[in-house]
N, C-alpha and C positions, 0 to 999 in steps of 0.2 A: 272485449274479454273482461269479465268481472274479477275483481281482486277480493278474494275471501279473506276472512280474519277471525278473531276471537276476542272475547271479553276477559280481561284480567284485572286482578285487584292490585292496588298500589301497596308495596311492601312497607310504606311509611304511614299513610293515613287510612288505608283500607278502602279507598274510593275506587269504584269500578270504572274502567275506560275501555273503549273498543280500539283494538290495534289491527291493522292490516297484516297479512302474512308477510309482505315485503318488509314491514317494520320489525316484525318478530325475528326474521332472518338476520337483520342488522344488529340485533341485540336489544332492541327496545321491548317494552312490556313490563318493566319492573316498577316504573314511577309514572304517576299520572300527570305530573307537571315538572317544570324546571325547579320550582321551589322545593318539592319533595326530593328531587334528585340531589340538590345541594345539602339537604338534611342528611341524606345517606341511608344506609341499610343497618338495621339492628342486628348485632352479633353478640353472642353469649360468651363470656370469658371462660376458658377451659380450666381455670384455677379456682376462682371464687364463685362462678356462676352468675356474675353481675352482667346486665345488659348494657351495651353502649353502641351508639350509632357511629358508623364509619362511612366516609364518602367513597364513591366508586374509585377515585384515584388512589385513595389510601389502601383499599382492598387489593388493587392491582400491584401496589408496592409491597404487599405481603402482610399488612396490618390486618387486625380483626381477630387474632387469637386471644389477646390479653386486653383487659380493660385499663391497665396502668403499668408503669414500669416496675412497681413492686411485685405484681403478679408474674411479670416476665422473669424477674430475678429469682423468685421462688421456684419457678418451673425450670430455669436453666442453671440452678445451683448457686444462686445469689452472687453471680459474677458482676459485682458493681464496679463502676469506674471510680477512680480517685482523682481528686483535683491535682493538677500538675505542679501547683505552687505549695499549697498547705497540706496536701495529702488527705484531705477530708473526703469521706465517701459521699457520692452524689446520690440524692434521692429524686423522686419525680418532680419536686418543686424547685430543684436546683439545676444548674447547668447553663452555661452560655458558651458560644463558640463551639457548637457541635458537642457539648457535654465534656469539655476538657477542663473547665474551671467551675468552682462552686459559686462564684459571684464575679461581678464586674471589677471589684477591688483586686481580686487575685489575677484577673485578666490584665489589669493595668500593671500589677507588679511583675507579671511575666514579661512585659515589654521592657521594664526598667531593670529588673534583677537578673542575675546569672546564676547558673548551677555548675558545680564541678563534676566533670565526667572523665572517663578514661578512653583514650584513643584505641580503636579496635585493632590497629596494626602494631604500633610501637609501645602501647601501654602507658603513654605519657598522660598526666592529668592536665586538663585545661578547662576553661569556662565556656559555657554556651547558654543562650537564652532558652527557657523552657519550651517555647513554641517551635524552636528549631530542632528539638529532640524527637519530635513525633513524625518527622518526614521519612525516616528510614530506620532500619534495625541497627545499622552500623554508623558510627560517628568517627570522624578523623580530625586530627589536630591541624593538618596541613594538606595541601594539594599533592605534595610529594608522597605522603602516606597513602592517600587515596589511589594514586597512580601505581604505587608498589603493590597495593592490595589487588588491583585489577590485573596485574601481571602474574599473579599466582597461577592462574589457569593456562598461561601461555607456554608454548614450547618453541625450541629453536629448530628451524628448518634451513635447508640449503636450497637456494633458488635453482630450479631445474634447468634454467637456461644459462644464466651468467655465473652461477656458483656462489652468489653473495649470501651471507648468513643473515637470516631474518627471524623474527618472532611472530607467531600466529596462533590463533585459537582454532580449535576444531581438528578434525581428522580428515585430511584430504590426501589423495594419492600424490599429487604434484603441487608444489607451492611455488609461487612466483613473487618477486619483489615489486613488480610494476606491470601495468597493462601492456607495455611494450614487449617485455619478456614473455608475457602470456601469448601474445599474437605472433611471436617469433618461434614458438615451439611447433615443429612440424606435426606432432601428434594432435595438438589443438586445431591446427589448420585442417587436417584431414577429417577430424570429428565434425567441425563446423560445416565443411563441404558436404559430408555425408548427411548431416541434418538438413542442409539446404536441398539436397537431392530428394530426400524423403518427403519434405514439405511440397516440393514441386510435383512429385509423383502423386501425392494425395490430393492437392488442390488443382493441379493443372496450370497451364499458362493463363496469365491475366489478359484483359482486353487489349492492353498496350502491346504485349508480346504477340498476340494474334494478329494485330494490325501490321506490326513490323514483319511478321512471317509472310503475310499476304503480299507485301511489297517485294520482298526478296524472291518469292516464288514467281511473281510476275516478271522478274528480270531473268529468270532461268539460271540462278546461281546455285551451286552446290554448297551447302552450309550445314553446320551442326549447332544445336541449341543447348544451353546450360552445360558448358564444357569447363572442367577444372584444368587450369593452366599452371604449370610449374608447381603443382601441389599447394597453391596459395590462393588464387583468385578464381571464382566461378563467373564466367562471362556469359552474356545473353546469347551472342551469336559469334561463331568462329568460322571464318572462311579459310580453310587450310591451304587451298591452292594459292591464294594471294597473301597469306600470312596476315590477315585482317581480322580485327576484333571490333564488333559493333555492339554498342550498349544502348538500350532503350531506357531513358531516364524520365521518370514521372515528375511532373511539374511540382507536385506537393512534397514528395519525399526527398527529392534532390535539390529543391530550391531554385526554380527557374527565375532569373532576375527580371524577365519580362512580365512575370505574373505576380511577383512579390517584391515589395519595396524593403520590408524588414523581414529578417529571417529568424526562425526559432532555433533553439539550441540543437535539436536533432538535425535540422537542415544544415547548420554550420558543420556539425560533426560528419554528416554524409558527404558534404563538399570536400572536406579534408581527406576522407577515405577515397573519394573518386580521384582526387589529384595524386594521392599516393599510388593508387592502382594504375593510373595512366603512366606515371613516371617509371614504375617498375616494369610494366609491359613494354614500353618503348625502349628501356634500357636492355631488355632481352631481345630486341630486334623486331618487335611487333608494331604494326600500324593500328592505331586506336582512333575510333571515331564515335562520337556520342550524338544522339538525336533526342530532342525534347519531345514530350508527349504531344504538345500542341502542333508541332511540325509533322509528326507521324500521322496524326489523325486529320489535321487540317490541310497539309501540303504533301501528300504522298508522292506526287510527281517530282517535287524538289528533292525529297529524300532519295528517290530512285536515281535522279540525275547526279546528285552529289556522291552517292555510293559508286556509281559508274565512273565518275571523274577520278576518284581516289584509286580505283582498281586500274584504270588506264594509265595513271601517273606512275604506277609501279611502286 
């Protein structure tokens, strides 16, 4: 299959060169060589009409409208920057450190000298170096003033679970002083359980849950899947007749010690949640058993025999 193309003129030297259609689609076809590409494209100033060459990278950054800083100032209302030390207006020949100072002498003075400013919170006068004043619109004399200014937008709330008074930003229906109080709220527990049910209904059971389901069906046991117990925990399998809870734990998400020597933060967090879930369910009179993913998929006979042993033990 032939690759057609066209002949184009270089925007720098005017030399003609043939470009394939695939090169034109990629954006090539303006320059005949890398030397001309480095020289750039000629643009006319919209103020004085003078021509000036700009590199492609400069054009992408938004340059190419003005030939100099003076023309830009004329077009934008002569909004010139002033030196932070001496206050002298900067022209196109001046400026170091991103146009903050008129010369390196003023830049050196900015490191050594200080200026008197007023604290944005308490109104106290204090000294700061000039380069420190360009970081933000507000300046503070101390960390205490900064913290007090940040507290302006905060409001006092009462923890919905324990009744402790707290300060928070934003507008939420319920406020909690800690994650423990958050997870102790029955409204939050029901909402999380409902979200879990919707996600399960949308995505369906995963491969591990399907493998565990096949094992239990082969044993002839009556069971329920994804059951919310005590309005707190959603378990994978619940055998109501024998008061048994079965959990299918993935090696990656729950941190199988036979598969991983070191655990990530989320694995450690999931281990703590699993221990809390087991302790709560056993305290409520449930029998809890957990099977790892590698056992469910690799040793289904052992999982079946272990489940039968627990049921027979009563």
